[in-house]
N, C-alpha and C positions, 0 to 999 in steps of 0.2 A: 477344445481338442478336436471337435468334429469337423470343422471346416478347414480347408487348406489355407495356409496363410503365409507360407514362405514367399510366395509370389502370386499375385492375383490372376495373372494372365492364363495360368493353366490349372485352375481349380477343377476338381472333379465334383461329384455329387455332394451338395452341402447338407448341413443339418436340416435346413428347411425342406429341401427336396426329399430327403429321407423320410421326414415326418409326413410330407404330402403324399408320398407313395404308400406309406402305411395307412393313411386315411382313405385313399382311393381303393386300396386292395381289400381292406377289412370291411368297409361300409357299415361299421358298427354304429349303433345309436349311442347316445351319451350314457355314461355310467349311471347317472341318476335315474335313467329310465329303465335300467336293466333289472330283471328279477331273477336272473340265472345265478345259482349258487356257484361258488368257485369250484372247478373240477367236475361239474355236472357232465355226465357222459352224453347227454342229449343235446347236441348242438342245435341252436335255434329254438330251444325249449324254455318254458317258464316253470318255476316251482310255484304251485298254487296251494293255498290253504282254503279248503271249501267246507263250509258249515251249512247244513240243511236239516230240515225236520221231516221225519217220516210219519205221516198221519195213518193211524190204524195199520200197524206193521203187518198184521196177518193178511191184509189185502194187498199190500205193497211191500213185499219182503225185500230184505237187503240184497239177495242174489240178483234181483232186477237192477238195482243200482250198480252192482259190480259189472253186470253185462253192458250197461251204458258206458262205464269207464273203459271197459275192455274194447268196445266197439270203436272208441275214439283214441285207442292206443295210449291211454294214460298209464304211466308207470307209477304204481302206488308205493309210497314209502311208509305210510302209516295210516291206520284206520281204526276208529273206535266209536262206540255208541254209548249213550247214557239216557236214562229216562228223563223226559222233560218234566214230569211230575214227581221227581225223586223226593221232594219234600212233602208230598201229599200221600195219603193212604192209597189212592187209586192211581195206578200208572197206566197211561194209554199211549201217548206219542213218544217217539224216539228222536233224540237229537244226534246227528251223525257228523263226525269230523273226519275229513280225508285230506291227507297231504300227498300230492302227486306231481309228477313232471309230465307236461304235455306240450306238444309243438304249438308254436304261436298261432299257426293257421287253424288250429282245431279248438282254440279256447272258447270262442263265442258259441260255436255249435254245441260244444259239450255243455255249457251252462244252460243253453236253451233246452237241451234234451233232459237235463236234470230237473229243470223247472216243470217239465211235463209229468214227472213221476214223484216229485217231492214238493215241499213247501219251504218258503222263507230261505231261499238259497242266497248265501253270502260268500263272497270271494275276496281273499286277501293275498296279494302276491308277496313273496318273501323279499324284503328289502335288505340286500346284502351288499357289502362294500366290494368294489372292484379290487383286483389283486395288485399289490405293489409292495416293494420291500418295506419291512417294518423294523429290521435291525441292520446294522452296518454289515454284519456277516452275510446277509442275504444278497449283497452285491456280488458275491462269488458266483452266484447262479447266472449272472449276466455274461460270463465268459462264453457260454454256449451260443450267445446271440451275436457275437462279434462278427463283423465282416472279415473274410479272409484277406490277408495282405495282398495288395493289388499287382505287384510285378509278375505274378504267375498267370494273370488272366487278361491284363490290359496291354494290348500291343503298343499303345501309345505311351506307356510308362517308360521313363528313361532307362529303367533297369530291366526291362523285359528280356532283352537278349544277353544280359550279363549273368551268367550262371553263378559266379562267385558272390555277386551282390544278392542274388536270390537265396543262396545258402545262408548268407548272413542274416537275411530277413527271417528265415526259418528259425535260426538260433534265437533271435529276439522274441519271436512269436512263442516259442516253447517256454522261455523264461516267464513271459506274461501269463501263459496258460496255466502254468504250475503254481502261480502265486495264489495265496489265500490270505484273507484279512488277518493281520497279526504277524505274518511272516516278515522277516527282514527283506527290504527291497533289494533285488539282485544288483550286485555291483558288476560293472562291465569294464573290460579292458579294451578300450577303443583302438582301432588300427590307426596307423599314420595317415592313411587316406581319409578316414573319417574325421580325424582331428584337423586335417587341412581344410576339409569342407566347412567344419564348424568355424575355424579361424577366419575363413573368407566371409562368411555370413556375419560373424560377430563384429569384425572390424568395420564392415560397411554400415551396419545398423547403429552401432554405438556412436558413430560420428554424427548421427542425426538426433539422437535422443536429447541432448541439451536444448535444442531449439524446438523440437516437435512433441516431446513426451510431457505428460502432466507431472506435477510435482510429486504425487504419490508414487508414480513409477520411478522417478529419478531417485527418490530417497531410498526405496527398496532395492533398486539396482546397485546403488553404492554399497549397501549392506551385504548384498549377495556377492559382490566382488570381494568384500572384506572377509566374509565368513564361510562362503560356500564354494569357493573355487571358480567363480565366474571370471575367467580370463580368456584371451584369444588363443592360448596355447593348450588349454585342457577343457574337456567336456565335463561339466558337473555330474556327480552321481546323484541319482534320485533320492537315496536315503538321506544324504546330507541336506538336500533341498527340502525334503519332507519334514525333517526335524526342525529346520528353520521356520517353515510355515506353521507347523504345529505350535511352536512357541509364540509366534506372532498373532495368528488368527484362529488356530484350531483346525485349519485345513491340513489334510495330508494327501499324499500321492499314492497311487497304485499303478503298476505297469499295465499298459494296454497293448493288445496285439496289433490293433490298427484302429478301424472306425467302429464305434458303438452305434447301435440304433439310437434314434433321437430320444425315445422314451427312457431307455436305459442310461444314456449319458446324463440326461437331466436329473434322473433319480439319484445318481452318484452325488451330484451337487447338493442335494437335500441333506446328505449326511456329512457335508464338508469334506468330500472326497473328490479328488480330481484325477481322472484317468490320463496318464501320460505315456506316450510312446517313448522308446529308448533308441530306436534306430535313427540313422541319418539318411537324408535324401541322397539320391544318386549323385556322384561327383560331377557328372556331365551336365547337371542342371542345378548347380548349387544355389542359384538365385531364383529358380523357377520350379519349386517343388509341386507336384500334382496332388499331394496329400499332406496331412499333418505329420511332422516328425519332431524330434526333440529340439531342433532349432526353434520351431514354432512354439512348442510348449514352454521351454525354458526362457526364451527371450521375449515371447509374447505374453503368456499367461502368468507365469510364476511371480514376477514382480508385483503385479496388481493384486494377486491373491494374498500378498503380505499386508495389504491395507485393510483395516477392520471394516470400514464402510463398504468397500467393494466386495469383500468376502461375504458380508451379510446380504448384499444385493445378489450375489451369485447363489447363495443358499436359498434365498427367497424364490428365485426362479425355479430351483429344484423342488422346493416344497410345493409350489403351485402346480407342478407337473404330476404329483402323485395322485393317482386316481382320476386324472383329467381325461376328457374325451379325446379321441384322435384329432378332432377339429381344434380343440384347445391346445393340444401338443404342437400342432402346426403353427399356431399363433405364438406360443411361447418360444418355439424354435426361431421364429422370425424376430421376436424381441431379443433373443440371445444373439442372433446374427448382427443386428444393428446396434447392440450395446456392448456386450462382452467381447465380440469379435471386431466390430467396426465403429465403436462408439467414440464420440468427441465430447468435450466438456469445456465450459468457460472457466478461465482462471486469470485473475488480474487483468481483465480487459482483453485477453487473447483467447483463441480457441486452441486447445491442446488435445492430443490423442490419448485415450486410455484403452482402446480396443486392441486385443492381441493380434487380430488380423492385420491391423495397421502397423503395430509396433514390431512385427516380424516380417514386414514387406517393405523394402526400400522404396520401390516405385510407387506403391499405393500410399505410403505414408506422406511422401512429398506431394502426390496428387491431391489427397484428401484435404490438405491444408493450403492448397492453392486457390485461385478464384474460379476454377473450372467446374467443380461439382456444385449441386444445390445443397444448401444446408437448411435443415428444418429443426424447429424446437422439438425436443423429445416429448412425445405424448403417446403413452402405451396404446391407446385406442387406435391412433393413426399408424404408429410404427408396426403394430401387430399384423397389419394387412398391406404393408408397403411392398410392392413388387421388388424383388432383389435381382442382382446380377451375379451369376456364378462363374462366368467365364471371362470377365474383365473387371475393371474398376467399377465401383458403385457410382451411379449417376446422382444418388441422393445419400446424404449422411444425416444423422440426427445428433443434435447438440444438446447436452444436459446443462442445466444451470449449475449443478454440482452433483457429486456422487450421492450425497444425502438426498437431494431432490429426486434423483432417479429412483432411489430405494423407496422413498415415500410414495411416489407415483405408481411404482410397480405393485406395492402392497394394496393400494386402492384398487388397482386393476384386478388383482388376484381375488379380492373379496367379492367382486362381481361375478366371478366364474361360478357356474352352476354346479354345485356339489352338495350331496345330501349329508355332508359331514365336515368337521373342522379338524385340522391336524396340528399337533404341537411336537416340536423336536425337543427331546430330552438330552442335553449335552452330557449329563452324568453317565447315562447308559448308552449313548449314541443310538437311540431308538426313536421311532415315530409312535406317538400315542394318538389314538383316535378319541377325540373328546365327544363321546356320544352318551354321556350320562351326567346328571347334576353333580354326582359325587366326584367325578373326574375333573369337572370344571372347578368345583370348590377346592379340590386339592391343588390344582394349578394356580388358582388365585391366592391360596395360602402361601405358596412358594414365592409368588411375585410380591406379596405383602411383606414377606420377610426380607426380600432384597431391597424393597423401597424403604423399610425401616432402617436398614443398615446405611443406606444412602442419606436418609434424613438425619441420622445420628452423626454421620460424617460432616454434613453441612453445619449442624448445630455446634459441633466441636470447633470447626474452622471459624465460625462467626463469634 
């Protein structure tokens, strides 16, 4: 959804560029290096657990320790003392525990100062997980992070001077903003002008699909025409399409105002949720949209999301993004760009398109499968750092041996990403579980064993 893809010549900021800007602006270190608890009021601070021993408390009283902490502007959350010799008859030394927040630049000097007035100073930083959605309902919060629809701000947008078009965009934005998970997807009565735009795009692209699209796309597209109102004379409703996807692969749709941030968009995929716009591109640029619209979503993304292998590949990218560093988000966005948006695959000795950016762009679909661009084998390590082109056709495309091969290679890549935790998606509760204890892992293994037992029983019965 993030990248434009009705026509490559006039794309605006892509998913990769959005992630890159987030990376440059934040300058954050990787989540596995952070010790800041979620919601800590002290930006740039660490939560420290300090344990030290006070020898001869009468000569080195606790108030002296408190003054040291105060001098270095440590915010104390908890403090307690206990006798070191609590199991002996004679009590002399005190062991002290302090939990405090302190700015990164003051940590070393604080520890040095404490060592001058105490003994056996030990420091442990809180290891907390970075913030990311844990339940599908948490995706509602991402509405506040959406980029405002562009016709109001971009003078180069085809609809910038069209007040009626801009009002229509406001209408679609309000529908998306009011939506919450579990609501019925808003049904839209499209205008004759919008339907005419859809018809023009639909006819031109559908004529190419038999020769250029992969077999998974073609099979799903035929079913969408049969069951979901995919015709050149009517624009499908998101609820009908979402019900279709839910039955096929467990994916569902939610309305999007316009562009989501890279991190938030990828997080949606982790829950098998695809944010889809409902507005149409401006009629003056039917074949050259500067942003994603429902022509791109419905004709580019939806058919492939009906394939189980591709749906799993999409979710795997989303799961890999949860809790990832900004640098890794940029790499995952690049992988998304060259696969889900502009991916090619081998089928029956030929190269076919499966990327939504290609399948919703007449010009680039023909170009990508000509002898003009360079085709490289899909390798996540290489693809993740490949320079991309956001304002014209790609000079390089990546070709997968198969969708299953892409999925396997992506999982191998994701395992190598540095994270202090492992995640598991629970399809029954549509939630993310952090596997951070032996009990959780044992429970997960038990569920997998039950599934394997059922499969083995089925095989025995067939044999």
